[in-house]
GUPA-169139 format. One record per residue (C-alpha): residue in three letters; x, y, z. Coordinates in steps of 0.02 Angstrom, whole numbers, plus 50000, padded with zeros to 5 digits. Each point is the difference from the previous one (the first is absolute). Layout:
# GUPA-169139
ALAXYZ...
This chain:
# GUPA-169139
MET445094755358644GLY500544995350177VAL499264986750112PRO498645007350114ALA500565002350180LEU499344987250122HIS498865005750140ALA500574998050180PHE500134981750053ALA499604993649824GLY501734992349987TYR501584996350099GLY501825001149949ILE501244990650109GLU501905000649993LEU501054988050104GLU501885001950022TYR501184985850043MET501884998450022ILE501044987249907VAL501154990450117ASP501224985549994ARG499054983850030HIS501284994150128THR500725015350088LEU498505011849972ALA501205014049953VAL499245012449876MET500384995949819PRO499985014149869LEU499194989349865ALA498395008949952ASP500625003749824ALA500524981849975LEU498294994350065LEU499035011549884GLN501074994849853ALA499724981650040ALA498135003350004SER499905009949838GLY501494994249898LYS500745017449988PRO500665013750117GLN498585011250060THR499285008850152ASP498244992949986VAL499334982949957ASP498204998749938ARG499184983750057GLY498235004249950ARG499005002650159PHE501605003650098GLY501655008649971TRP501744999450077SER501175014950012ASN501455007550094GLU500225016650089ILE501685007950045VAL500934985450081LEU500514983849916HIS499474988350140LEU498185005449992VAL498604993649889GLU498225006749997ILE498464990149951LYS498415009349954ASN498324996749919ALA500105008449831ARG498245007250003PRO498865004450146ASP499064984750061PRO498195001650059ALA500314988750151LEU501454996550118GLU499614981850040PRO500554992449832LEU501635009950005ALA500684990050148ALA500184984049898GLY500575009849848PHE501435008450092GLN500484983550080ALA500154992149828GLU501145014249944VAL501094997750155ASN500154981549960ALA500445003849818ILE501405011750056ASN500684987450124ARG500054986849863LEU501075011649893LEU501135004350148ASP500264982250060PRO501304995049867ILE501105014650054SER499804995550184ALA498905014950042ARG498255002750067LEU498825013850054MET499985006150180PRO498445008550071SER499825013250136ALA500395018549987MET501875000250037HIS501454988249981PRO500534996550180TRP501885001849978MET500295008549832ASN501325013850006PRO499315012349871ALA501585010750002VAL500984985249931GLU498754988449915THR498895012049902ARG500084998449811LEU498975012449899TRP499074994849843PRO501285003449861HIS498904998949845ASP498695010949914GLN499425010150152ALA501785002150065PRO500155019049976LEU498415002650102TYR500614988950142GLN501735007949995ALA499235017250021TYR498934993850144ASP501524991950081ARG501045015849980ILE498685010650087PHE499344988350135GLY501294986150016CYS499304982749961HIS501294990350100GLN498955000550159HIS498614989650076GLY498625012349955GLN500424998749815ALA500854983349967ASN499314988450133LEU498125001550001GLN498594989849927SER498205005350008MET498284996849929HIS499235014449904VAL498105000549991ASN499295010549858LEU498205006150016PRO499185009149853PHE499015016149992ALA499035007249854SER499775018350048ASP500595013650119THR498534995950114GLU500514981850011PHE501835004950020ALA499645011550148ARG498934986950089LEU501224985849966HIS501515010350052ALA499175005050164ALA499564982050040VAL501724993149954ARG500835013750103LEU499074994150157VAL500464981749978LEU501865002549960PRO500585002850181ILE499334983350064LEU500524988949854PRO501694995350079ALA499014992950147ILE499484985149893ALA501325000949862ALA501675002850088SER501234986549947SER501705008150025PRO500604998450180ILE501794995249954ALA501375010649919ASP501894998650000GLY499864982550073GLN499055004450158PRO498325006150064SER499865018649964GLY498815004250142LEU498645003849873LEU498704988549925ASP499995009449834THR501825004649971ARG499675001849813MET498805014350027GLU501185008650122ALA501414999049873TYR498835005149859ARG499375015750084THR501765007150017ALA500764993949835VAL499605015849899LYS500275012950137ARG501175010049887VAL498425006549913PRO498674999750136SER498565004749886VAL500194983449908ILE499264990750149GLY499265012950119ARG499414991350159VAL499714983549906ILE498165002750038PRO499375011649862ASP499085016150035THR498165001749956THR499625004049818ASN498445002849896SER500494998849818HIS501324995849871ALA500375018449973GLU500175003450186TYR501184985250021GLU501085005949854ALA500125017550075GLN500274995050182VAL501054984249986LEU500724996149828GLU500545017349942PRO500925004250164MET500854983049994TYR500575002549820ARG500605017650043ASP500984993950152ILE500904986149908ALA500375010249842PRO501695006850059LEU500574982050034ASP499214993149841PRO500455012549862ASP499514987849861GLY498264997550075VAL500094981049992LEU499164997950170GLN498605012749978HIS498594987549990GLU498594996050121TRP500834983550051LEU501355010350087ASN498695003550134ALA500464988450145ARG498505002850115GLY499154984850075ALA498625001649871ILE500245009149836PRO498785004649861ARG500524992749833PHE499055011849887ASP500824991549851ARG498884985050036ASN498655007850112ALA500434990250157ILE500635002750176GLU501494988950041ILE500184994650182ARG501824996950048VAL500094996850187ILE499644981249999ASP501474988250031THR500124984449891GLN499374984750094GLU500524981550001CYS498884994749855PRO498795008449878ARG498464993850093ALA500575010050152ASP500375015449892LEU498304999449917ALA499124997550168ILE500785016250061ALA499505008549837ALA498224993850030ALA500005006450180ALA500695017049948THR498785002449857ALA498504994450104VAL500355013750128ILE500425012749864ARG498354996349913ALA499015002150161LEU500805017050026TYR499745004649817ASP498164995950022ASP499885011450154LYS499474985350110TRP500855006950156SER500415018249960SER499735013049866LEU501275005449870ALA500165017050085MET500384991750167GLN501274988349921GLN500905014249912ALA500075010650158ILE501164989050102SER501785006649999THR501434991449912ASP501015001550161SER498704989750095LEU500044986449868ALA501915000249991LYS500094997350188ILE498924984449985LEU501054993849854HIS501615001750100ALA499254990350145CYS499484985949882ILE501714999849915ARG500764997350171ASP498754988450086ALA498854993749860ASP498514990950077GLN500495005450176ALA500035018649959VAL498845009950113ILE498765011049906ASP499145012550113ASP499615014349881ALA498145002350033GLY499745010249842TYR500784986449892LEU499024986050084HIS498395009849977LEU500315000849812LEU500034981050001GLY498364999450095LEU500794994350163SER499925006250178ASP501385011250065ARG500784987350117GLN501764994749952TYR500274984849891ARG501484989249957ALA500215000749812GLY499704981349981GLU498405001550101LEU499485014649890TRP500224989349844ARG498964986150079HIS498575012450023LEU500185006849823MET500014982749922THR498454995250099ARG499095015949951THR500414998149815GLY499524981650003LEU501714994849938ASN500274987950143ARG498504990249936SER500744998149826THR500314981549972PHE501465004349886TRP500985011750113ALA499404995650176GLU501314986850044THR501475010449938LEU499395015550093ARG499684989650157VAL501844994950005MET500535018249979LEU498835006150137GLU500344985950124GLN501874997849973GLY500445017649944PRO500735006749839LEU501404990449915ALA501325010750087ARG499394994350171ARG499934981849944ILE501805001449937LEU500585007250166ARG499094986450095ALA500824986649892LEU501725007650032GLY499735001350188ASN501615005450084ASP501094992649862SER500405012149859SER501574990949948SER500424998849816ALA499574981549998HIS498305002750081LEU499595014749887GLN500394988949850GLN498874986450069VAL498525011650028TYR500175008949834ARG500234983549907THR498324994950073LEU499285016449935CYS500674995849826ASP499164983050015CYS498375008650048LEU500125010549842GLU500334984649891MET498584990250080GLY498755014250015ARG499744997750187LEU500005011350152PHE501455001650121SER499024994350151GLU500274992150171GLU498594987649966
């Protein structure tokens, strides 16, 4: 007999991805298999540490930390994830390596430096690489936080999906942490998401517009999203090794295998406390929408995917400074139809959900709102000097922030 599905907002599943780098040069180090073996005593893809687990996905310089079971509250997870980060860094220290935060390595050359996981899941990753090409930024050089929110029925799924769909476009405004690629500013605040949205273009139905279309049930989602995706990839995947719901690359995907929606558009931050603060902000707004506080389900489902995708693209480019002037979208959030900067919009939403009064998250969110997302703070620290030496200095400070559990702040 299976475990009963959790109701919406009864638990939270968080996944945090980090890159393994050389402690001195900060070059990526393909050591995830060695790390997991050191932690468990034997070669394996996953390490069970009780409340938390460590694993690898696709590339050897990446390690993922996750809470093994949904947690009823986000606040205690911040310290828990920090302890796991510290445990990994202790294992990496003797081999002169450490974890680096943020969503992209600033000077990694994925065409040359990518090493795919060669062990038990290798055939799956080889098939994925053959079809989509993993030696590119959008596959090999990206770290994100996934937030998993449960649902217990089709009714809960439809309401949760509608609410998540509305929040996705503005998440880069507070979460962007990838302004640097190929050793220089890319011109975007969320370069990871820009690379991500084009990484599977060979089979467009795998990702759609990143923002998912409206849906009302498991059966409808299977018929309108999953079955067409499986059909489209079948000629390229004759053995069917990729025909699973995790192939879906949209910004939020239903995981019907565990009755949860997985949000994928949030860049990894400088320390777990910052990641979890963004998860708290996102879920507070999602819950208000789920509860019809500002607009009805029918109204939420009626907005077009194109309108939401346009907002997402603006936030990928400009993050907190993106201009949002879609009156219909603002109305769904209970706001007037004047234009807002995305950072200003988040300030209103946090006030209206009461999150800015939370003693646990308030200070972290204040830094993000006053100084901008991590991407803007990185650019400000670099100033006009994007030399290799200065990039190393700034990103070494970010690694220190991760080790010490503190914000990357001007204060």
